[in-house]
C-alpha positions as CSV (number, residue, x, y, z in Angstrom):
1,M,160.2,-88.0,-13.3
2,K,160.4,-90.6,-15.5
3,A,161.1,-89.8,-19.6
4,A,159.8,-91.5,-22.5
5,I,160.3,-90.7,-26.3
6,L,157.1,-90.7,-28.4
7,L,157.9,-90.7,-32.2
8,I,155.0,-90.4,-34.3
9,D,154.0,-91.5,-38.1
10,L,157.6,-91.5,-39.9
11,L,156.1,-93.2,-42.3
12,E,157.4,-93.9,-46.3
13,E,153.9,-92.8,-47.4
14,Y,154.1,-89.3,-46.3
15,F,157.8,-88.6,-47.3
16,Q,157.4,-89.4,-51.4
17,D,157.1,-85.7,-52.3
18,G,157.4,-82.0,-51.2
19,R,158.6,-80.7,-48.3
20,L,158.9,-83.7,-46.2
21,K,160.7,-85.6,-48.8
22,A,163.5,-82.8,-49.2
23,N,163.9,-82.7,-45.4
24,R,163.7,-86.5,-44.8
25,S,167.6,-87.1,-44.6
26,T,168.3,-84.3,-41.6
27,L,164.9,-85.3,-40.1
28,V,165.9,-89.0,-40.1
29,S,169.5,-88.0,-38.9
30,H,167.9,-85.8,-35.7
31,I,165.7,-88.5,-34.8
32,N,168.7,-91.3,-35.1
33,A,170.9,-88.8,-32.8
34,L,168.1,-88.4,-30.1
35,T,167.1,-92.0,-30.0
36,S,170.6,-93.1,-29.7
37,V,171.3,-91.0,-26.9
38,G,167.5,-91.9,-25.5
39,R,168.3,-96.0,-25.3
40,A,172.1,-95.0,-24.2
41,S,169.9,-93.4,-21.1
42,H,167.1,-96.7,-21.4
43,L,164.4,-94.4,-21.9
44,P,161.1,-96.0,-23.3
45,M,161.0,-95.8,-27.4
46,I,157.4,-95.5,-28.6
47,W,156.9,-95.4,-32.1
48,V,153.6,-94.4,-33.1
49,R,152.3,-95.3,-36.8
50,Q,148.8,-94.6,-38.3
51,A,147.5,-97.8,-40.4
52,F,144.5,-98.6,-41.6
53,K,142.3,-101.5,-43.2
54,A,141.9,-101.9,-46.9
55,D,138.2,-101.2,-47.2
56,L,139.0,-98.1,-44.9
57,S,136.0,-99.5,-42.6
58,D,138.6,-98.4,-39.8
59,A,139.2,-95.1,-41.3
60,F,137.9,-91.2,-40.6
61,V,134.9,-90.1,-42.3
62,W,136.6,-88.0,-45.2
63,M,138.8,-90.9,-45.7
64,R,135.8,-93.1,-46.3
65,K,134.0,-90.6,-48.3
66,T,137.0,-89.8,-51.0
67,Q,138.1,-93.5,-50.5
68,A,141.7,-91.9,-50.0
69,A,143.7,-95.1,-49.4
70,V,146.6,-93.7,-47.0
71,T,148.9,-95.7,-45.1
72,I,146.7,-99.0,-45.5
73,E,148.4,-101.8,-43.5
74,N,150.6,-104.2,-44.4
75,T,151.6,-101.9,-47.2
76,P,155.3,-100.4,-47.6
77,G,153.3,-96.7,-47.1
78,S,152.3,-97.7,-43.9
79,Q,156.0,-98.7,-42.3
80,L,158.3,-96.7,-40.6
81,L,161.5,-95.0,-42.7
82,N,163.7,-97.6,-43.3
83,E,166.5,-95.3,-42.4
84,L,165.6,-95.0,-38.8
85,E,167.6,-96.6,-36.2
86,R,165.3,-99.3,-34.5
87,D,165.6,-101.5,-31.3
88,P,163.6,-105.1,-30.5
89,T,163.0,-103.2,-26.9
90,D,161.3,-100.5,-29.1
91,L,157.7,-100.1,-28.4
92,E,154.8,-99.8,-31.1
93,V,151.3,-97.9,-31.1
94,V,149.2,-98.4,-34.0
95,K,146.3,-95.4,-34.5
96,K,143.7,-94.9,-36.8
97,R,143.1,-91.0,-36.0
98,Y,145.5,-88.0,-35.2
99,S,145.8,-88.1,-31.9
100,A,147.9,-90.9,-30.9
101,F,145.7,-91.4,-27.7
102,F,142.7,-92.0,-29.5
103,H,141.4,-95.3,-29.0
104,T,144.4,-96.8,-28.4
105,N,146.4,-98.0,-25.2
106,L,148.9,-95.3,-24.9
107,D,148.0,-94.1,-21.9
108,E,148.1,-97.5,-20.2
109,L,151.0,-98.6,-21.7
110,L,152.8,-95.0,-20.3
111,Q,151.0,-95.4,-16.8
112,T,152.7,-99.1,-16.9
113,L,156.2,-97.4,-17.9
114,A,155.3,-95.1,-15.2
115,A,156.4,-92.1,-17.4
116,D,155.2,-88.7,-16.8
117,L,157.1,-86.7,-19.1
118,L,157.0,-87.1,-22.8
119,I,159.6,-86.4,-25.6
120,I,157.6,-86.0,-28.7
121,G,158.4,-85.9,-32.6
122,G,157.6,-86.7,-35.5
123,I,155.0,-85.7,-38.2
124,N,153.0,-83.7,-39.0
125,T,153.4,-80.7,-36.6
126,H,150.0,-79.1,-37.5
127,A,148.1,-82.5,-37.1
128,C,149.2,-85.4,-35.6
129,V,151.9,-84.4,-33.3
130,R,150.1,-81.3,-32.4
131,M,146.9,-83.5,-31.0
132,A,149.4,-85.9,-29.3
133,V,151.0,-83.1,-27.8
134,I,147.2,-81.1,-26.6
135,D,146.2,-84.8,-25.5
136,A,149.4,-85.4,-23.3
137,Y,149.3,-82.3,-21.7
138,Q,145.1,-82.3,-21.2
139,R,146.1,-85.7,-19.4
140,D,148.6,-84.2,-17.1
141,Y,152.0,-85.5,-18.6
142,E,154.6,-82.9,-18.5
143,V,155.4,-82.4,-22.3
144,V,158.8,-81.8,-24.3
145,L,158.5,-81.1,-28.3
146,A,161.5,-82.3,-29.7
147,L,162.1,-79.6,-32.3
148,D,164.4,-81.1,-34.2
149,C,162.7,-84.2,-34.9
150,T,159.4,-82.4,-35.7
151,D,158.3,-81.0,-39.2
152,S,155.1,-80.8,-41.5
153,Y,154.3,-80.8,-45.1
154,D,153.5,-77.4,-44.4
155,E,155.9,-75.0,-43.3
156,E,153.6,-71.9,-42.5
157,H,151.0,-74.4,-40.1
158,H,154.0,-76.1,-39.2
159,H,155.7,-72.7,-37.5
160,I,152.2,-71.6,-36.3
161,S,151.7,-74.9,-34.3
162,L,154.9,-74.3,-33.2
163,R,154.2,-71.3,-31.5
164,Y,151.0,-72.1,-30.3
165,L,152.4,-75.4,-28.7
166,T,155.4,-73.6,-26.9
167,R,153.5,-70.7,-25.2
168,G,152.6,-73.1,-22.5
169,I,151.5,-76.7,-23.5
170,C,154.7,-78.0,-23.7
171,T,158.4,-76.8,-23.9
172,G,160.4,-77.0,-27.2
173,K,163.8,-78.1,-27.2
174,T,166.4,-78.5,-29.7
175,N,168.5,-81.9,-30.0
176,P,171.3,-80.2,-28.0
177,D,169.5,-79.1,-25.3
178,L,167.8,-82.5,-25.1
179,F,170.8,-84.3,-24.8
180,D,171.8,-82.0,-22.1
181,L,168.5,-82.3,-20.2
182,L,169.4,-85.9,-20.5
183,T,172.7,-86.4,-19.3
184,S,172.3,-84.2,-16.7
185,N,169.2,-85.2,-15.3
186,P,169.4,-89.0,-14.3
187,S,166.3,-88.9,-12.6
188,L,164.6,-89.2,-15.9
189,F,166.0,-92.8,-16.6
190,F,164.4,-95.7,-16.2
191,G,167.3,-97.6,-15.5
192,D,168.3,-101.3,-16.4
193,S,165.6,-102.7,-14.2
194,G,162.7,-100.8,-14.5
195,G,160.2,-99.3,-17.3
196,L,161.0,-101.4,-20.2
197,E,162.1,-104.6,-18.6
198,A,159.1,-105.0,-16.1
199,H,156.8,-104.4,-19.0
200,D,154.6,-107.3,-20.5
201,T,156.2,-108.1,-23.8
202,Q,152.7,-108.4,-25.4
203,A,152.3,-104.4,-24.7
204,R,155.2,-104.3,-27.7
205,S,152.7,-103.4,-30.3
206,V,149.5,-101.6,-29.1
207,G,146.5,-101.2,-31.3
């Protein structure tokens, strides 16, 4: 199997208040630790972020009805958290709905990378993370949910979603368990000559 790391909606707009603001530093620390180990193993790093046009013409129904201007493209709120450690080789997917797979080229990108195991983290557990995990599972990817790298503004639904997802749809692993998995299974690695290096540079931003 070949693994890739998929990190969802770690955007400035979502960390301005409440539980995510309080947990921001810890969550970022865990994610940076995971991406560091992942890069050392030459795993593809895919950042998924939501962004809409200013006129909301590409937004979902509730946003258009309420004129909710959230994560508008080219605004600070639609950008990844500044503290996240990124690399020029990282990939990015821009989505318009909860699922990272809906009307994006993510599936095609993963097939090009020959990835069949996805390590998924990000926010919110009960919404966009949950949708990505389920859609990946329905596309026959093996899915590992990075428990230390996943959170939600709603603690109750965070735990409900973790319980539901890890009952058969995916496997939940803490960072130490993930690090053990990656360091003890070299077959999960892409290596220096595969995966990203063979991938067309135009796919570094996928809409």
